[in-house]
C-alpha positions in Angstrom: 50.7 -27.0 11.2 49.9 -27.3 14.9 48.9 -24.5 17.3 49.6 -24.3 21.0 46.3 -24.1 23.0 46.2 -22.4 26.4 42.9 -22.1 28.4 42.8 -19.9 31.5 39.9 -19.6 34.0 39.5 -15.9 35.0 37.7 -14.0 37.8 36.6 -11.0 35.6 36.1 -11.7 31.9 35.8 -8.0 30.9 39.1 -7.0 32.6 40.8 -10.1 31.2 39.6 -9.3 27.7 41.0 -5.8 27.9 44.3 -7.2 29.3 44.8 -9.9 26.7 43.5 -7.8 23.8 46.3 -5.3 24.6 48.9 -8.1 25.1 48.0 -9.7 21.7 47.4 -6.3 20.0 44.0 -7.6 18.7 40.5 -8.2 19.8 39.3 -11.7 20.4 38.2 -13.8 17.4 35.4 -15.2 19.6 33.8 -13.2 22.3 30.8 -14.5 24.4 29.4 -13.6 27.8 31.5 -16.3 29.5 34.4 -16.9 27.1 36.8 -15.3 24.7 39.4 -16.7 22.3 42.4 -15.2 20.4 44.1 -17.0 17.5 47.3 -15.0 16.9 49.9 -16.2 14.4 52.8 -14.6 16.3 53.1 -16.5 18.5 50.9 -19.2 16.8 48.4 -20.3 19.4 44.8 -20.7 20.4 44.5 -18.7 23.6 41.2 -19.0 25.5 39.8 -17.6 28.7 36.5 -18.3 30.5 34.5 -17.3 33.5 32.5 -20.4 34.3 33.0 -21.1 38.0 36.4 -22.7 38.0 39.2 -21.5 40.2 41.2 -18.7 38.5 44.4 -19.9 36.8 45.5 -22.5 34.3 42.6 -24.6 33.2 44.5 -26.8 30.7 47.0 -26.8 27.8 46.7 -28.4 24.4 47.8 -28.8 20.9 45.3 -27.9 18.1 45.8 -29.7 14.8 44.4 -28.9 11.4 43.5 -32.3 10.1 42.4 -35.8 11.0 45.8 -37.1 9.8 47.6 -34.8 12.3 45.2 -35.9 15.1 45.9 -39.6 14.4 49.7 -38.8 14.5 49.3 -37.1 17.8 47.2 -40.0 19.1 50.2 -42.3 18.4 52.6 -40.0 20.3 50.2 -39.7 23.2 49.6 -43.4 23.4 53.3 -44.0 23.6 53.4 -41.6 26.6 50.2 -42.8 28.3 48.5 -45.9 27.0 44.7 -45.6 27.1 44.5 -41.8 26.4 40.9 -40.6 26.7 39.3 -40.1 23.3 36.2 -37.9 22.6 34.6 -37.6 19.2 32.3 -34.8 18.1 32.1 -33.2 21.5 30.6 -29.7 22.1 33.0 -27.5 24.0 34.0 -23.9 24.1 31.7 -22.9 21.3 33.3 -25.6 19.0 32.6 -29.2 18.0 35.9 -31.2 18.1 37.5 -34.6 18.1 40.1 -34.8 20.9 42.3 -36.8 23.2 43.1 -36.0 26.8 46.0 -37.0 29.0 47.9 -35.5 32.0 51.5 -34.8 32.3 53.7 -36.1 35.2 52.8 -33.0 37.3 49.0 -33.6 36.8 48.5 -30.8 34.2 45.7 -31.7 31.8 46.6 -31.6 28.0 44.2 -32.0 25.1 45.0 -32.6 21.5 42.1 -31.7 19.3 40.8 -31.0 15.8 38.1 -28.4 15.6 35.3 -29.5 13.2 32.9 -26.6 13.4 31.8 -23.6 15.6 28.6 -24.0 17.6 26.4 -21.5 19.4 26.8 -23.0 22.9 29.8 -23.4 25.3 29.1 -27.2 25.6 26.0 -29.2 26.0 23.8 -32.2 25.8 23.0 -31.8 22.1 26.2 -33.5 21.0 26.9 -37.2 21.6 25.1 -37.2 25.0 27.7 -35.0 26.7 26.6 -33.5 30.0 25.0 -30.1 29.8 28.1 -28.1 30.8 26.6 -24.8 29.5 23.3 -25.2 31.3 24.9 -26.2 34.6 27.4 -23.4 34.6 30.4 -25.7 35.1 33.8 -24.6 34.2 35.4 -25.7 31.0 35.5 -29.4 31.5 38.9 -31.1 31.9 38.0 -34.8 32.4 38.8 -36.4 35.7 40.7 -39.7 35.4 38.5 -42.3 33.8 35.6 -39.9 33.0 34.5 -38.3 29.8 34.4 -34.5 29.8 31.4 -32.4 29.0 33.3 -29.8 27.1 36.8 -28.7 26.5 
């Protein structure tokens, strides 16, 4: 079963955690000094916020899948929409290691489709597949620019 993913960049993490914890009637399932994530089942989504230097607002949207099979099915759908979607394997991002595909919608909104493989102790970094050290540099959660690989989610 798929789960909608929403990632928002925020100005004040503590205030935003209080706000969204009240909205979702639960505390985050992941809470770090620069990031928090909720995984409610009603509505079924992966909702993340981060305070990492990006302008406040929508960072990106996505669809989280539960298996490699679902990820391959989504890849086929995405390729029919936008040939040459950007693939990333085993990337470190948002305290998780994931395989993912990136594309943009007609309005320029970044979408990722991903399968989380494991949790990791860093936001994103050089220890996985040579990705740029997003955590060390303080960059925002990394939506790739056209033609470039991202350093994290």
